[in-house]
Every structure is written in structure tokens, then in C-alpha cells.
MDAnalysis code that builds the backbone (N, CA, C; Angstrom):
import MDAnalysis as mda
import numpy as np

u = mda.Universe.empty(627, n_residues=209, atom_resindex=np.repeat(np.arange(209), 3), trajectory=True)
u.add_TopologyAttr("name", ["N", "CA", "C"] * 209)
u.add_TopologyAttr("resid", np.arange(1, 210))
u.add_TopologyAttr("resname", ["MET", "ASN", "GLN", "LEU", "ASP", "ASN", "MET", "SER", "ASN", "GLU", "ILE", "LYS", "LYS", "TYR", "ASP", "GLU", "ILE", "VAL", "ASP", "LYS", "TYR", "ASN", "PHE", "SER", "ARG", "TYR", "ILE", "GLY", "THR", "ASN", "LYS", "SER", "ARG", "PHE", "TRP", "THR", "ASN", "GLN", "LEU", "PRO", "SER", "ASP", "LEU", "LEU", "PHE", "GLN", "THR", "TRP", "GLU", "GLN", "PHE", "VAL", "CYS", "LYS", "ARG", "MET", "ALA", "ASN", "GLN", "VAL", "PHE", "GLY", "ILE", "SER", "TRP", "PRO", "GLU", "MET", "GLU", "ASP", "TRP", "GLY", "PRO", "LYS", "ASP", "CYS", "ARG", "GLN", "PHE", "TYR", "HIS", "GLU", "ARG", "LEU", "MET", "GLU", "GLY", "GLY", "SER", "LEU", "SER", "THR", "THR", "TYR", "HIS", "LEU", "ASN", "LEU", "ASP", "ASP", "GLY", "PRO", "ILE", "GLU", "ASN", "LEU", "LEU", "SER", "GLY", "SER", "SER", "ILE", "GLY", "PRO", "GLU", "ALA", "ARG", "ASN", "ALA", "LEU", "LYS", "HIS", "ARG", "TRP", "ASP", "ASN", "GLY", "PHE", "SER", "PHE", "LYS", "ASN", "TYR", "GLN", "LYS", "ARG", "THR", "TYR", "PHE", "ALA", "VAL", "GLU", "LYS", "MET", "MET", "GLU", "GLY", "LEU", "GLY", "GLU", "GLN", "ALA", "ALA", "ASP", "ILE", "LEU", "ARG", "ASN", "ILE", "GLN", "GLU", "ALA", "GLU", "LYS", "VAL", "LEU", "GLU", "ALA", "VAL", "MET", "GLY", "GLU", "ILE", "ASP", "ASP", "VAL", "ILE", "SER", "THR", "THR", "VAL", "MET", "SER", "SER", "ARG", "VAL", "LYS", "HIS", "LEU", "MET", "GLU", "HIS", "MET", "GLN", "SER", "LYS", "LEU", "SER", "LEU", "VAL", "ASP", "PHE", "LEU", "THR", "GLU", "GLU", "ASP", "ASP", "SER"])
u.atoms.positions = np.array([
    [185.806, -15.898, 44.478],
    [186.387, -15.360, 45.717],
    [187.796, -16.006, 45.943],
    [188.776, -15.120, 46.152],
    [190.122, -15.666, 46.380],
    [190.316, -16.097, 47.830],
    [191.501, -16.652, 48.087],
    [191.766, -17.273, 49.401],
    [191.777, -16.218, 50.488],
    [192.324, -15.019, 50.210],
    [192.372, -13.933, 51.188],
    [190.990, -13.478, 51.593],
    [190.126, -13.338, 50.589],
    [188.746, -12.928, 50.836],
    [188.032, -13.949, 51.654],
    [188.270, -15.184, 51.386],
    [187.625, -16.287, 52.083],
    [188.092, -16.298, 53.565],
    [189.379, -16.071, 53.780],
    [189.963, -16.019, 55.110],
    [189.375, -14.854, 55.893],
    [189.259, -13.706, 55.215],
    [188.695, -12.522, 55.849],
    [187.260, -12.727, 56.292],
    [186.473, -13.410, 55.443],
    [185.128, -13.709, 55.802],
    [184.980, -14.670, 56.978],
    [185.888, -15.642, 57.012],
    [185.958, -16.595, 58.123],
    [186.229, -15.847, 59.427],
    [187.198, -14.959, 59.401],
    [187.559, -14.152, 60.617],
    [186.401, -13.305, 61.055],
    [185.690, -12.700, 60.114],
    [184.482, -11.869, 60.447],
    [183.443, -12.794, 61.076],
    [183.268, -13.961, 60.560],
    [182.232, -14.857, 61.205],
    [182.572, -15.172, 62.603],
    [183.855, -15.495, 62.903],
    [184.195, -15.820, 64.293],
    [184.179, -14.549, 65.175],
    [184.544, -13.422, 64.603],
    [184.432, -12.149, 65.347],
    [183.002, -11.937, 65.824],
    [182.081, -12.213, 64.964],
    [180.632, -11.999, 65.247],
    [180.205, -12.908, 66.443],
    [180.716, -14.126, 66.405],
    [180.382, -15.092, 67.485],
    [180.978, -14.597, 68.805],
    [182.233, -14.154, 68.738],
    [182.938, -13.662, 69.954],
    [182.155, -12.441, 70.505],
    [181.768, -11.555, 69.598],
    [181.026, -10.382, 69.967],
    [179.652, -10.676, 70.555],
    [178.932, -11.553, 69.929],
    [177.556, -11.890, 70.324],
    [177.518, -12.510, 71.672],
    [178.479, -13.406, 71.983],
    [178.418, -14.100, 73.286],
    [179.423, -13.518, 74.309],
    [179.996, -12.360, 73.924],
    [180.885, -11.649, 74.870],
    [182.072, -12.486, 75.336],
    [182.630, -13.285, 74.405],
    [183.826, -14.052, 74.752],
    [185.000, -13.107, 74.850],
    [186.067, -13.541, 75.471],
    [187.282, -12.699, 75.591],
    [187.830, -12.387, 74.238],
    [188.198, -11.139, 74.030],
    [188.789, -10.721, 72.754],
    [190.201, -11.352, 72.556],
    [190.713, -11.829, 73.655],
    [192.061, -12.477, 73.543],
    [192.068, -13.770, 72.737],
    [190.927, -14.318, 72.445],
    [190.937, -15.535, 71.593],
    [190.928, -15.088, 70.134],
    [190.729, -13.852, 69.831],
    [190.724, -13.361, 68.449],
    [192.138, -13.400, 67.843],
    [192.136, -13.366, 66.521],
    [193.454, -13.308, 65.834],
    [193.857, -11.868, 65.604],
    [195.090, -11.689, 65.201],
    [195.622, -10.299, 64.981],
    [194.857, -9.672, 63.817],
    [194.125, -10.411, 63.063],
    [193.317, -9.826, 61.954],
    [191.890, -9.499, 62.363],
    [191.556, -9.805, 63.597],
    [190.194, -9.545, 64.133],
    [189.971, -8.050, 64.184],
    [188.713, -7.641, 64.148],
    [188.382, -6.233, 64.211],
    [188.558, -5.657, 65.657],
    [188.790, -6.573, 66.591],
    [189.014, -6.120, 67.991],
    [190.444, -5.575, 68.222],
    [191.360, -5.843, 67.261],
    [192.723, -5.425, 67.481],
    [193.271, -4.634, 66.337],
    [194.145, -3.681, 66.677],
    [194.841, -2.912, 65.672],
    [196.348, -2.976, 65.942],
    [196.983, -4.063, 65.533],
    [198.426, -4.282, 65.698],
    [198.870, -4.551, 67.124],
    [197.961, -4.815, 68.091],
    [198.438, -5.118, 69.453],
    [198.847, -6.590, 69.598],
    [198.358, -7.440, 68.708],
    [198.638, -8.881, 68.795],
    [199.473, -9.312, 67.626],
    [200.452, -10.201, 67.885],
    [201.198, -10.825, 66.790],
    [200.347, -11.914, 66.105],
    [200.914, -12.520, 65.132],
    [200.201, -13.604, 64.395],
    [200.059, -14.849, 65.258],
    [199.117, -15.696, 64.859],
    [198.931, -16.959, 65.558],
    [200.171, -17.810, 65.442],
    [200.928, -17.628, 64.375],
    [202.144, -18.413, 64.141],
    [203.179, -18.105, 65.245],
    [203.302, -16.859, 65.620],
    [204.184, -16.469, 66.691],
    [203.668, -16.958, 68.035],
    [202.340, -16.851, 68.247],
    [201.772, -17.386, 69.436],
    [202.084, -18.847, 69.629],
    [202.003, -19.590, 68.521],
    [202.271, -21.050, 68.576],
    [203.729, -21.278, 68.972],
    [204.616, -20.458, 68.524],
    [206.059, -20.572, 68.887],
    [206.173, -20.343, 70.404],
    [205.520, -19.300, 70.872],
    [205.558, -19.053, 72.338],
    [204.963, -20.213, 73.121],
    [203.846, -20.686, 72.658],
    [203.163, -21.800, 73.364],
    [204.038, -23.072, 73.424],
    [204.768, -23.318, 72.390],
    [205.674, -24.458, 72.395],
    [206.756, -24.269, 73.471],
    [207.306, -23.098, 73.592],
    [208.325, -22.826, 74.543],
    [207.725, -22.964, 75.986],
    [206.511, -22.417, 76.203],
    [205.898, -22.497, 77.509],
    [205.621, -23.980, 77.860],
    [205.172, -24.729, 76.868],
    [204.847, -26.139, 77.050],
    [206.140, -26.888, 77.506],
    [207.228, -26.640, 76.858],
    [208.467, -27.369, 77.170],
    [208.983, -26.861, 78.496],
    [208.829, -25.621, 78.804],
    [209.221, -25.091, 80.104],
    [208.408, -25.785, 81.234],
    [207.141, -25.918, 80.999],
    [206.262, -26.559, 81.983],
    [206.612, -28.054, 82.124],
    [206.888, -28.713, 80.993],
    [207.256, -30.129, 81.029],
    [208.552, -30.328, 81.829],
    [209.473, -29.389, 81.686],
    [210.758, -29.486, 82.353],
    [210.642, -29.162, 83.813],
    [209.933, -28.053, 84.139],
    [209.873, -27.603, 85.540],
    [208.924, -28.423, 86.409],
    [207.785, -28.831, 85.870],
    [206.775, -29.523, 86.620],
    [206.878, -30.996, 86.524],
    [207.202, -31.539, 85.350],
    [207.241, -32.961, 85.145],
    [208.647, -33.571, 85.107],
    [209.622, -32.734, 85.153],
    [211.031, -33.187, 85.179],
    [211.510, -33.788, 83.915],
    [210.895, -33.439, 82.771],
    [211.394, -33.901, 81.460],
    [212.521, -33.054, 81.034],
    [213.657, -33.692, 80.664],
    [214.878, -32.906, 80.349],
    [214.741, -32.273, 78.979],
    [215.437, -31.152, 78.794],
    [215.412, -30.456, 77.508],
    [215.874, -31.368, 76.326],
    [216.939, -32.143, 76.508],
    [217.346, -33.012, 75.390],
    [216.221, -34.012, 74.983],
    [215.407, -34.459, 75.943],
    [214.290, -35.350, 75.615],
    [213.270, -34.661, 74.724],
    [213.196, -33.312, 74.875],
    [212.168, -32.590, 74.123],
    [212.743, -31.894, 72.891],
    [213.976, -32.240, 72.550],
    [214.650, -31.552, 71.455],
    [213.835, -31.669, 70.145],
    [213.226, -32.773, 69.872],
    [212.494, -32.977, 68.665],
    [210.982, -32.682, 68.750],
    [210.575, -32.183, 69.905],
    [209.144, -31.848, 70.081],
    [208.743, -30.699, 69.136],
    [207.697, -30.961, 68.364],
    [207.138, -29.936, 67.481],
    [205.754, -29.559, 67.934],
    [205.055, -28.778, 67.098],
    [203.675, -28.338, 67.487],
    [202.762, -29.489, 67.888],
    [202.808, -30.569, 67.155],
    [201.905, -31.693, 67.431],
    [202.224, -32.329, 68.811],
    [203.514, -32.473, 69.104],
    [203.933, -33.070, 70.385],
    [203.512, -32.183, 71.522],
    [203.703, -30.867, 71.375],
    [203.309, -29.924, 72.435],
    [201.814, -29.883, 72.608],
    [201.110, -29.894, 71.488],
    [199.669, -29.882, 71.569],
    [199.170, -31.110, 72.332],
    [199.744, -32.258, 72.036],
    [199.330, -33.526, 72.688],
    [199.618, -33.435, 74.166],
    [200.805, -32.924, 74.514],
    [201.171, -32.828, 75.925],
    [200.232, -31.853, 76.669],
    [199.910, -30.715, 76.052],
    [199.041, -29.768, 76.667],
    [197.714, -30.352, 76.902],
    [197.118, -31.044, 75.945],
    [195.738, -31.583, 76.087],
    [195.684, -32.846, 76.954],
    [196.693, -33.658, 76.871],
    [196.618, -34.970, 77.537],
    [197.246, -34.914, 78.937],
    [198.221, -34.045, 79.172],
    [198.893, -34.021, 80.505],
    [198.455, -32.832, 81.322],
    [198.130, -31.736, 80.705],
    [197.835, -30.518, 81.492],
    [196.385, -30.229, 81.645],
    [195.614, -30.526, 80.591],
    [194.135, -30.261, 80.643],
    [193.455, -31.344, 81.423],
    [192.623, -30.978, 82.344],
    [191.841, -31.947, 83.171],
    [190.370, -31.615, 82.947],
    [189.671, -32.533, 82.306],
    [188.223, -32.327, 82.109],
    [187.887, -31.047, 81.328],
    [188.782, -30.722, 80.411],
    [188.469, -29.595, 79.561],
    [188.975, -28.220, 80.104],
    [189.658, -28.272, 81.275],
    [190.176, -27.016, 81.849],
    [191.565, -27.282, 82.377],
    [192.272, -26.150, 82.551],
    [193.676, -26.242, 82.999],
    [193.745, -25.965, 84.474],
    [194.351, -26.897, 85.198],
    [194.541, -26.706, 86.636],
    [195.427, -25.448, 86.895],
    [195.142, -24.742, 87.942],
    [195.911, -23.531, 88.325],
    [197.404, -23.902, 88.500],
    [197.668, -25.170, 88.796],
    [199.060, -25.611, 88.973],
    [199.866, -25.335, 87.669],
    [199.178, -25.410, 86.544],
    [199.876, -25.290, 85.261],
    [199.615, -23.932, 84.597],
    [199.093, -22.989, 85.352],
    [198.873, -21.653, 84.736],
    [200.223, -20.953, 84.440],
    [200.155, -20.122, 83.468],
    [201.370, -19.416, 82.971],
    [201.763, -18.312, 83.954],
    [203.060, -18.348, 84.368],
    [203.582, -17.281, 85.184],
    [204.421, -16.362, 84.302],
    [203.908, -15.209, 84.052],
    [204.588, -14.248, 83.176],
    [205.828, -13.680, 83.793],
    [205.984, -13.851, 85.116],
    [207.162, -13.323, 85.791],
    [208.297, -14.359, 85.856],
    [208.028, -15.558, 85.376],
    [209.085, -16.558, 85.297],
    [210.174, -16.077, 84.376],
    [211.432, -16.175, 84.797],
    [212.589, -15.590, 84.068],
    [212.609, -15.894, 82.606],
    [212.691, -17.186, 82.227],
    [212.731, -17.503, 80.786],
    [211.526, -17.042, 80.005],
    [210.335, -17.022, 80.650],
    [209.159, -16.497, 79.954],
    [209.283, -14.995, 79.773],
    [209.745, -14.321, 80.792],
    [210.005, -12.863, 80.686],
    [210.944, -12.549, 79.533],
    [211.995, -13.314, 79.440],
    [212.981, -13.090, 78.384],
    [212.349, -13.373, 76.988],
    [211.515, -14.391, 76.930],
    [210.869, -14.752, 75.709],
    [209.995, -13.589, 75.154],
    [209.382, -12.892, 76.130],
    [208.414, -11.849, 75.764],
    [208.947, -10.468, 76.008],
    [210.271, -10.318, 75.969],
    [210.893, -9.029, 76.327],
    [211.110, -8.093, 75.171],
    [210.798, -8.493, 73.963],
    [210.985, -7.650, 72.818],
    [210.227, -6.334, 72.911],
    [210.764, -5.282, 72.377],
    [210.123, -3.948, 72.433],
    [208.787, -3.952, 71.681],
    [208.643, -4.848, 70.718],
    [207.420, -4.841, 69.905],
    [206.341, -5.654, 70.562],
    [206.644, -6.322, 71.678],
    [205.681, -7.167, 72.341],
    [205.036, -6.387, 73.525],
    [203.826, -5.982, 73.293],
    [203.162, -5.143, 74.321],
    [202.427, -5.974, 75.349],
    [201.805, -5.306, 76.326],
    [201.059, -6.032, 77.396],
    [199.924, -6.846, 76.876],
    [199.232, -6.368, 75.802],
    [198.031, -7.094, 75.307],
    [198.470, -8.449, 74.742],
    [199.612, -8.491, 74.125],
    [200.130, -9.775, 73.630],
    [200.449, -10.726, 74.743],
    [201.038, -10.192, 75.786],
    [201.367, -11.050, 76.950],
    [200.098, -11.570, 77.614],
    [199.131, -10.638, 77.764],
    [197.843, -11.007, 78.362],
    [197.117, -12.038, 77.567],
    [197.196, -11.909, 76.240],
    [196.524, -12.815, 75.324],
    [197.115, -14.247, 75.420],
    [198.483, -14.293, 75.554],
    [199.148, -15.567, 75.691],
    [198.730, -16.222, 76.995],
    [198.676, -15.442, 78.073],
    [198.293, -16.025, 79.373],
    [196.857, -16.472, 79.329],
    [195.970, -15.694, 78.768],
    [194.582, -16.027, 78.727],
    [194.346, -17.350, 77.920],
    [194.957, -17.355, 76.781],
    [194.835, -18.606, 75.957],
    [195.398, -19.845, 76.651],
    [196.570, -19.647, 77.229],
    [197.202, -20.776, 77.897],
    [196.360, -21.290, 79.091],
    [196.006, -20.381, 80.008],
    [195.320, -20.722, 81.203],
    [193.917, -21.252, 80.984],
    [193.296, -20.942, 79.838],
    [191.867, -21.286, 79.686],
    [191.671, -22.360, 78.583],
    [192.722, -22.974, 78.175],
    [192.544, -24.081, 77.227],
    [192.511, -23.767, 75.787],
    [192.932, -22.486, 75.409],
    [192.837, -22.063, 74.041],
    [194.192, -22.206, 73.271],
    [195.190, -22.660, 73.927],
    [196.501, -22.774, 73.242],
    [196.483, -23.954, 72.276],
    [197.357, -23.804, 71.260],
    [197.505, -24.783, 70.182],
    [196.207, -25.020, 69.379],
    [195.442, -23.933, 69.303],
    [194.196, -23.961, 68.497],
    [194.204, -22.736, 67.589],
    [193.644, -22.893, 66.369],
    [193.474, -21.756, 65.454],
    [192.171, -20.958, 65.906],
    [191.915, -19.878, 65.234],
    [190.797, -19.023, 65.649],
    [189.472, -19.810, 65.632],
    [189.297, -20.577, 64.572],
    [188.085, -21.386, 64.498],
    [187.899, -22.292, 65.712],
    [188.945, -23.062, 66.041],
    [188.892, -24.002, 67.147],
    [188.776, -23.285, 68.508],
    [189.411, -22.118, 68.603],
    [189.298, -21.343, 69.839],
    [187.826, -20.887, 70.043],
    [187.233, -20.450, 68.932],
    [185.810, -20.016, 69.008],
    [184.875, -21.157, 69.359],
    [185.097, -22.274, 68.715],
    [184.253, -23.451, 68.979],
    [184.401, -23.952, 70.402],
    [185.673, -23.867, 70.897],
    [185.945, -24.268, 72.299],
    [185.212, -23.375, 73.245],
    [185.242, -22.060, 72.973],
    [184.542, -21.097, 73.859],
    [183.008, -21.394, 73.877],
    [182.473, -21.730, 72.680],
    [181.063, -22.074, 72.633],
    [180.778, -23.328, 73.428],
    [181.633, -24.305, 73.340],
    [181.479, -25.603, 74.086],
    [181.469, -25.326, 75.591],
    [182.425, -24.467, 76.057],
    [182.475, -24.166, 77.470],
    [181.304, -23.399, 77.972],
    [180.756, -22.503, 77.089],
    [179.561, -21.781, 77.414],
    [178.353, -22.723, 77.591],
    [178.241, -23.678, 76.631],
    [177.130, -24.612, 76.682],
    [177.238, -25.529, 77.880],
    [178.457, -25.910, 78.271],
    [178.651, -26.753, 79.484],
    [178.175, -25.920, 80.738],
    [178.526, -24.653, 80.743],
    [178.089, -23.817, 81.868],
    [176.617, -23.617, 81.942],
    [175.974, -23.474, 80.803],
    [174.491, -23.353, 80.756],
    [173.836, -24.619, 81.204],
    [174.442, -25.777, 80.812],
    [173.900, -27.063, 81.185],
    [173.980, -27.239, 82.695],
    [175.062, -26.809, 83.283],
    [175.214, -26.914, 84.766],
    [174.222, -26.007, 85.491],
    [174.034, -24.816, 84.900],
    [173.051, -23.886, 85.499],
    [171.628, -24.497, 85.430],
    [171.289, -25.093, 84.265],
    [169.949, -25.640, 84.063],
    [169.774, -26.811, 85.069],
    [170.814, -27.630, 85.242],
    [170.708, -28.694, 86.209],
    [170.493, -28.211, 87.656],
    [171.189, -27.150, 88.005],
    [171.001, -26.576, 89.344],
    [169.603, -26.024, 89.550],
    [169.114, -25.304, 88.484],
    [167.754, -24.788, 88.581],
    [166.688, -25.919, 88.715],
    [166.880, -26.983, 87.950],
    [165.957, -28.133, 87.999],
    [166.022, -28.777, 89.394],
    [167.150, -28.927, 90.008],
    [167.275, -29.453, 91.359],
    [166.547, -28.615, 92.331],
    [166.728, -27.279, 92.187],
    [166.088, -26.348, 93.144],
    [164.559, -26.406, 92.989],
    [164.108, -26.510, 91.748],
    [162.701, -26.578, 91.500],
    [162.107, -27.866, 92.160],
    [162.809, -28.954, 92.009],
    [162.397, -30.212, 92.577],
    [162.305, -30.157, 94.130],
    [163.348, -29.488, 94.739],
    [163.324, -29.287, 96.136],
    [162.204, -28.397, 96.614],
    [161.933, -27.292, 95.822],
    [160.862, -26.425, 96.142],
    [159.485, -27.068, 96.060],
    [159.384, -28.000, 95.057],
    [158.109, -28.742, 94.937],
    [157.779, -29.591, 96.154],
    [158.890, -30.238, 96.676],
    [158.752, -31.034, 97.890],
    [158.338, -30.207, 99.107],
    [158.977, -28.972, 99.224],
    [158.623, -28.086, 100.322],
    [157.149, -27.633, 100.205],
    [156.774, -27.244, 98.955],
    [155.402, -26.805, 98.727],
    [154.427, -27.903, 99.057],
    [154.707, -29.131, 98.651],
    [153.851, -30.262, 98.932],
    [153.681, -30.492, 100.443],
    [154.837, -30.375, 101.187],
    [154.789, -30.558, 102.622],
    [153.973, -29.495, 103.290],
    [154.151, -28.229, 102.889],
    [153.383, -27.085, 103.442],
    [151.927, -27.277, 103.205],
    [151.544, -27.631, 101.980],
    [150.155, -27.849, 101.627],
    [149.548, -28.956, 102.506],
    [150.312, -30.012, 102.717],
    [149.873, -31.094, 103.545],
    [149.661, -30.649, 105.001],
    [150.602, -29.808, 105.503],
    [150.455, -29.305, 106.864],
    [149.172, -28.435, 107.050],
    [148.888, -27.661, 106.014],
    [147.695, -26.804, 106.066],
    [146.443, -27.655, 106.061],
    [146.490, -28.737, 105.227],
    [145.393, -29.661, 105.180],
    [145.140, -30.265, 106.577],
    [146.218, -30.646, 107.268],
    [146.106, -31.227, 108.558],
    [145.469, -30.268, 109.578],
    [145.935, -29.007, 109.485],
    [145.454, -27.986, 110.380],
    [143.911, -27.786, 110.148],
    [143.521, -27.679, 108.903],
    [142.110, -27.503, 108.566],
    [141.238, -28.658, 109.022],
    [141.785, -29.862, 108.832],
    [140.983, -31.045, 109.126],
    [140.963, -31.444, 110.655],
    [141.961, -31.007, 111.381],
    [142.051, -31.436, 112.777],
    [141.789, -30.363, 113.824],
    [141.763, -29.094, 113.357],
    [141.599, -28.001, 114.315],
    [140.161, -27.461, 114.276],
    [139.648, -27.216, 115.507],
    [138.298, -26.628, 115.577],
    [138.448, -25.128, 115.307],
    [137.788, -24.615, 114.334],
    [137.861, -23.239, 113.953],
    [136.571, -22.768, 113.327],
    [136.365, -21.477, 113.357],
    [135.118, -20.922, 112.740],
    [135.219, -21.119, 111.248],
    [134.076, -21.078, 110.569],
    [134.048, -21.180, 109.130],
    [134.799, -20.055, 108.433],
    [134.805, -18.959, 109.113],
    [135.520, -17.765, 108.524],
    [137.030, -18.003, 108.510],
    [137.511, -18.523, 109.673],
    [138.967, -18.819, 109.734],
    [139.338, -19.942, 108.765],
    [138.515, -20.983, 108.684],
    [138.716, -22.065, 107.808],
    [138.781, -21.651, 106.353],
    [137.844, -20.716, 106.007],
    [137.863, -20.161, 104.614],
    [139.123, -19.423, 104.359],
    [139.616, -18.651, 105.370],
    [140.836, -17.861, 105.224],
    [142.060, -18.805, 104.986],
    [142.108, -19.906, 105.775],
    [143.168, -20.894, 105.620],
    [143.138, -21.529, 104.257],
    [141.973, -21.876, 103.763],
    [141.869, -22.483, 102.440],
    [142.265, -21.512, 101.367],
    [141.881, -20.252, 101.550],
    [142.304, -19.245, 100.552],
    [143.782, -19.061, 100.539],
    [144.389, -18.984, 101.730],
    [145.853, -18.919, 101.819],
    [146.518, -20.081, 101.132],
    [145.991, -21.262, 101.311],
    [146.544, -22.494, 100.719],
    [146.450, -22.389, 99.220],
    [145.366, -21.879, 98.653],
    [145.200, -21.838, 97.251],
    [146.099, -20.834, 96.571],
    [146.596, -19.850, 97.380],
    [147.449, -18.826, 96.810],
    [148.951, -19.228, 96.830],
    [149.253, -20.278, 97.515],
    [150.661, -20.729, 97.557],
    [151.094, -21.221, 96.188],
    [152.316, -20.903, 95.780],
    [152.810, -21.390, 94.505],
    [154.274, -21.777, 94.656],
    [154.782, -22.397, 93.630],
    [156.178, -22.873, 93.639],
    [157.131, -21.764, 93.794],
    [156.762, -20.602, 93.226],
    [157.687, -19.423, 93.280],
    [158.011, -18.997, 94.723],
    [156.996, -19.249, 95.614],
    [157.221, -18.894, 97.018],
    [158.341, -19.613, 97.691],
    [158.718, -20.747, 97.115],
    [159.700, -21.591, 97.753],
    [160.993, -21.672, 96.996],
    [161.123, -20.881, 95.959],
    [162.391, -20.753, 95.285],
    [163.176, -19.604, 95.878],
    [164.511, -19.771, 95.937],
    [165.323, -18.679, 96.440],
    [165.359, -17.506, 95.529],
    [165.722, -16.364, 96.048],
    [165.732, -15.121, 95.203],
    [166.627, -15.329, 94.019],
    [167.784, -16.018, 94.189],
    [168.768, -16.236, 93.152],
    [168.152, -17.033, 92.009],
    [167.393, -18.122, 92.389],
    [166.751, -18.970, 91.340],
    [165.599, -18.252, 90.642],
    [164.942, -17.343, 91.416],
    [163.748, -16.651, 90.893],
    [164.120, -15.502, 89.957],
    [165.384, -15.044, 89.997],
    [165.782, -13.866, 89.251],
    [166.080, -14.215, 87.800],
])
């Protein structure tokens, strides 16, 4: 198998992951099956990202252009991850403004369509910049797993709270049965109602769905 075939197979593999988990198509490469000439190469995206990074460093952090004269891909990648990314996500303060004059000029070529602009913004705003397709896909999987972990933690907390409520209600019914004068028929009805209570009754509709 030659290098081109191997690269094609790698792209297919990541396409399948993107498709399976319904990740944004904007993290795909221009060779992905999701695109037919709407996106430029990752090499051009990297050039754009370096410009955006330097623009952000200048406008937000006050770093002069001469100071950034020798910044290359590695320097920009480091700045993006260490200065802009907070806990694996990009603050809205650092989101890309496509209407910013120099950015507009950068993306003003007739061959640059809206999908390419949207892809640049999506990658920049969501932590996918300065990554190749493999790393973008892995990053998307990591973010998905973090989200699932947070959901699982919320569900567990809600179950624990529901268990406490259930235990309290069961105790209250026990108190009523043991302290209230009632006919055997009513007592049997109360005990039957108590036996039918379950954890599900105390979970919210959102947790139960």
C-alpha cells in the first residue's frame, strides 16, 4: 500500500468516527467525503489560524507585531493552547470575529466560500485549531466523553437525592401506620401504597427520559 492509499484510508477512518458520533463536518479535511471542493487544505487553514492568532495576540494581549515576527506554527499553537484555551475550551472573549477588517481581508478571495469561513470559525472557537484531522477527531471524542461523564455525574446525584426522598416518604408512611388509629382495611391500603413506591416516582421527567 502506497502513502496516498494509506492517507486515504486514514481519512475514511476519521470520517466514519465523525459520522457515527455526529460531530461537526467542519472538523473534516478537504479530502473528507463530506466536502466537494468547499474547503481548502489544512495547510491553508493553518496559515489562516496563524494570522488569527497573531491578530488576537495583538488586539487582546497588546503584543506588538514586531515581537511576533518570528512566530511560526509551533509558537502560535502554544499561544492558542496555553493563553487562549481555558480548561479545554475557548472563552467567548477569544472567539473569531469574521467581520473584523483584517480577517475579512484575509478571507476575501473569490475562491473562499462561506463554508471555508464557517469551518475556520468553528475550528477556532471550539479548540480544533492547530490540529490535523486525526487530532481534531480525537479532541472531539474527548469532549464528547467529558460531556457524558458530566451527564452521568448529574444522573447519579439526582438518583441519590431521589433515594433520600423515597426513604423519607417511606418513613412518614411507617409513622402514619404505626401511630394512627385506622381500620384494617385502610391500614392494608396504606401498606399496599407503600410497597408500590419506587425510585422512579421521585426522579424528574428529564432524568427519567
